[in-house]
C-alpha positions as CSV (number, residue, x, y, z in Angstrom):
1,X,0.2,-0.1,0.1
2,X,2.7,1.9,0.8
3,X,4.1,2.1,-3.0
4,X,0.5,2.6,-4.2
5,X,0.1,6.0,-2.3
6,X,4.1,7.0,-3.6
7,X,2.9,6.4,-7.3
8,X,-0.4,8.0,-6.7
9,X,0.6,10.9,-4.6
10,X,3.8,11.3,-7.6
11,X,1.0,10.9,-10.4
12,X,-2.0,13.1,-8.8
13,X,1.0,16.0,-7.7
14,X,2.7,16.2,-11.1
15,X,-1.3,16.8,-12.8
16,X,-1.9,19.2,-10.5
17,X,1.0,20.9,-11.4
18,X,0.5,21.5,-15.1
19,X,-0.8,25.0,-16.1
20,X,-4.6,25.1,-15.8
21,X,-5.7,25.1,-19.8
22,X,-2.8,22.5,-20.7
23,X,-4.5,20.6,-17.8
24,X,-8.0,20.7,-18.7
25,X,-7.3,19.7,-22.4
26,X,-4.9,16.9,-21.3
27,X,-7.7,15.2,-18.7
28,X,-10.6,15.7,-21.4
29,X,-8.8,13.9,-23.9
30,X,-7.8,11.7,-21.3
31,X,-11.3,10.5,-20.5
32,X,-12.2,10.4,-23.3
33,X,-9.8,7.7,-24.3
34,X,-10.9,5.7,-20.8
35,X,-14.3,6.1,-22.1
36,X,-13.7,4.2,-25.5
37,X,-11.7,1.6,-24.1
38,X,-14.2,0.6,-20.8
39,X,-14.8,-3.4,-20.3
40,X,-18.1,-2.7,-21.6
41,X,-16.7,-1.5,-25.5
42,X,-13.9,-3.6,-25.4
43,X,-16.0,-6.6,-24.9
44,X,-18.2,-5.2,-27.8
45,X,-14.9,-4.7,-29.8
46,X,-14.0,-8.3,-28.8
47,X,-17.5,-9.7,-30.3
48,X,-17.6,-7.5,-33.4
49,X,-13.6,-9.1,-34.3
50,X,-15.7,-12.5,-33.7
51,X,-18.0,-11.5,-36.3
52,X,-15.6,-10.9,-38.7
53,X,-13.6,-14.1,-38.1
54,X,-16.7,-15.5,-38.5
55,X,-17.4,-14.4,-41.6
56,X,-14.0,-15.2,-43.0
57,X,-14.2,-18.6,-41.6
58,X,-11.0,-18.5,-39.8
59,X,-10.1,-21.5,-37.0
60,X,-12.0,-20.4,-33.4
61,X,-13.8,-17.7,-34.6
62,X,-15.5,-16.7,-30.9
63,X,-12.8,-17.6,-28.9
64,X,-12.0,-13.7,-29.0
65,X,-15.2,-12.6,-27.3
66,X,-15.3,-15.3,-24.8
67,X,-11.9,-14.1,-23.5
68,X,-12.5,-10.4,-23.7
69,X,-16.0,-11.1,-22.2
70,X,-14.6,-14.0,-19.7
71,X,-12.0,-12.0,-18.3
72,X,-14.2,-8.8,-17.7
73,X,-16.6,-10.8,-15.9
74,X,-14.5,-12.0,-13.5
75,X,-13.2,-8.5,-13.2
76,X,-16.1,-7.6,-11.7
77,X,-17.2,-10.5,-9.5
78,X,-13.9,-10.0,-7.9
79,X,-14.4,-6.2,-7.3
80,X,-17.9,-7.4,-5.3
81,X,-16.0,-9.9,-3.4
82,X,-12.7,-7.8,-2.3
83,X,-14.5,-4.5,-2.2
84,X,-11.1,-2.4,-2.5
85,X,-11.7,1.0,-1.8
86,X,-11.3,3.9,-4.5
87,X,-8.6,6.9,-4.0
88,X,-10.0,10.0,-2.0
89,X,-13.1,10.7,-4.3
90,X,-11.7,15.1,-4.4
91,X,-8.9,13.8,-6.5
92,X,-11.0,12.4,-8.9
93,X,-11.9,13.2,-12.7
94,X,-14.3,11.0,-13.4
95,X,-17.3,9.6,-11.1
96,X,-16.7,5.6,-10.5
97,X,-19.3,3.9,-8.6
98,X,-17.7,0.1,-7.8
99,X,-14.5,-1.0,-6.2
100,X,-11.3,-0.2,-7.2
101,X,-9.5,-4.0,-7.0
102,X,-8.7,-5.1,-9.8
103,X,-9.5,-2.7,-12.9
104,X,-11.6,-3.6,-15.4
105,X,-10.2,-1.1,-17.5
106,X,-6.6,-2.9,-17.2
107,X,-8.4,-6.1,-17.8
108,X,-10.5,-5.3,-20.9
109,X,-7.2,-3.7,-22.7
110,X,-4.8,-6.2,-21.7
111,X,-7.1,-8.9,-22.5
112,X,-7.5,-6.9,-26.0
113,X,-4.0,-7.0,-26.6
114,X,-3.4,-10.7,-25.9
115,X,-6.3,-11.7,-28.2
116,X,-4.5,-9.6,-30.8
117,X,-0.8,-10.9,-30.1
118,X,-2.0,-15.0,-30.2
119,X,-3.8,-14.2,-33.4
120,X,-1.7,-12.1,-35.7
121,X,1.1,-12.3,-33.6
122,X,3.1,-12.0,-37.4
123,X,1.6,-8.6,-37.8
124,X,3.9,-6.9,-35.4
125,X,2.5,-3.5,-36.0
126,X,-0.7,-4.4,-34.7
127,X,0.3,-6.1,-31.5
128,X,2.9,-3.3,-31.2
129,X,0.0,-0.5,-30.8
130,X,-2.2,-3.1,-29.5
131,X,0.5,-2.8,-26.6
132,X,0.8,0.5,-26.3
133,X,-2.9,1.4,-26.3
134,X,-3.2,-1.4,-22.9
135,X,-0.5,0.9,-21.8
136,X,-1.6,4.2,-21.8
137,X,-5.1,2.8,-20.8
138,X,-3.9,1.9,-17.5
139,X,-2.2,5.5,-17.2
140,X,-5.6,6.9,-17.8
141,X,-6.5,5.8,-14.5
142,X,-3.9,6.7,-12.8
143,X,-4.3,10.6,-14.3
144,X,-8.4,10.3,-14.0
145,X,-7.5,9.3,-10.0
146,X,-9.9,6.3,-10.1
147,X,-7.3,3.6,-9.3
148,X,-4.1,2.4,-7.3
149,X,-0.8,0.8,-9.1
150,X,-2.1,-2.8,-7.6
151,X,-5.7,-2.3,-9.2
152,X,-3.9,-2.2,-12.4
153,X,-1.7,-5.1,-12.0
154,X,-4.1,-7.3,-10.7
155,X,-6.7,-6.3,-13.8
156,X,-4.0,-7.6,-16.2
157,X,-3.1,-10.5,-13.9
158,X,-6.9,-11.4,-14.7
159,X,-6.8,-11.2,-18.0
160,X,-3.7,-13.2,-18.7
161,X,-5.2,-15.9,-16.8
162,X,-8.2,-16.1,-18.8
163,X,-7.1,-15.4,-22.0
164,X,-4.5,-18.3,-21.2
165,X,-6.5,-21.0,-20.3
166,X,-8.7,-20.5,-22.7
167,X,-6.4,-20.7,-25.4
168,X,-4.8,-23.7,-23.4
169,X,-8.3,-25.2,-23.1
170,X,-9.1,-24.6,-26.9
171,X,-5.6,-26.1,-27.9
172,X,-6.1,-29.6,-25.8
173,X,-9.5,-29.9,-28.2
174,X,-7.2,-29.4,-31.4
175,X,-4.6,-32.1,-30.1
176,X,-4.2,-35.6,-31.5
177,X,-5.5,-38.1,-28.5
178,X,-3.4,-41.2,-28.8
179,X,-5.6,-44.3,-28.6
180,X,-6.6,-47.6,-30.8
181,X,-6.1,-47.6,-34.3
182,X,-9.3,-47.1,-36.5
183,X,-9.9,-50.5,-37.8
184,X,-12.8,-49.7,-39.2
185,X,-11.1,-47.9,-42.0
186,X,-9.5,-49.3,-45.3
187,X,-7.4,-47.7,-48.2
188,X,-8.7,-48.5,-51.3
189,X,-8.5,-46.9,-54.8
190,X,-11.1,-43.9,-54.1
191,X,-12.9,-44.8,-57.7
192,X,-13.9,-48.1,-56.1
193,X,-17.0,-48.5,-53.7
194,X,-15.5,-50.6,-51.0
195,X,-18.1,-52.7,-48.2
196,X,-16.1,-51.9,-45.0
197,X,-17.9,-55.7,-43.7
198,X,-15.9,-57.4,-46.4
199,X,-12.5,-56.2,-45.4
200,X,-11.1,-58.8,-43.5
201,X,-7.0,-59.8,-42.6
202,X,-6.6,-62.9,-45.5
203,X,-3.9,-64.2,-43.4
204,X,-6.4,-65.6,-41.5
205,X,-7.1,-67.9,-44.7
206,X,-4.8,-69.9,-44.5
207,X,-1.4,-69.8,-42.6
208,X,-0.3,-71.0,-45.9
209,X,0.2,-67.0,-47.0
210,X,2.7,-66.5,-44.9
211,X,2.8,-64.2,-41.5
212,X,3.7,-60.9,-43.0
213,X,1.2,-60.6,-45.6
214,X,-0.6,-57.1,-44.8
215,X,-4.7,-57.2,-45.0
216,X,-6.3,-56.8,-48.3
217,X,-9.3,-54.3,-49.1
218,X,-11.5,-56.2,-51.5
219,X,-14.2,-54.1,-53.5
220,X,-17.8,-54.3,-53.9
221,X,-18.8,-53.8,-57.2
222,X,-21.7,-52.3,-57.9
223,X,-24.3,-55.0,-60.0
224,X,-23.9,-54.6,-63.6
225,X,-20.4,-54.2,-63.5
C-alpha cells in the first residue's frame, strides 16, 4: 500500500502541477480515451472481431469474444468480493461507483492486446499498437485518480489467466489424442466402392499365405459391372 500511495501521489501531484489550460485539455483527452476502452466497449470490440472472423471462416472465431468477456466478467465479480476502496473522491476527475480492485479497464485492454497478439502475432505493427494502447489505458486510470497501481496489475493478471486458460483449453481439444487405431477404415482406390464388412485380414485364410501378408481390401462391385 505504501508503493500505491507513492505512485498515486506522484501522478496526482504532477497532474495538478500543470498549467490550468493544458491540464483541462489533457484531462478531457484522457477521460475520452478511458471511456472508449471501458470494459463494456472492449467486450463489444472483441465481439465484432469474432463476427469478422466468423465471416471469414477463420478457426475458433468465437474465442476472442469469449476471452475478453470472461476476463471482464471475472473482474466485475472480484470487485464485489474484495470491495477495495478507490483513491479519495476529491481527487478523481471522473465518477466511479464500483470497487477499485481489480481494474476493469486494465483487464479489458490487456485481454484485447493478448487476443490480437495470439491471433496476429506476425503483424508487428498491430501487436505493438495493442500493447501501447493497453499501457496508455492503464495510465489514464492513474491520471484520472480512480485507481491504485496494484489495481492495474491485478486487472492485467486476470486477463493473462483468462486468455491463457481458454487458449490452452482450445489447443487441448485440437491436439491428436492417443488411442487404438481405427480398424473400421481401409485405404482403397477412391473410384472403387468398398464394403467395410468385407475388409478382412486374409492372413487368417491360411497360414500358408505367410505371416507377413498385409490386410487386403476387397472392393465391392456395383451390380451390372
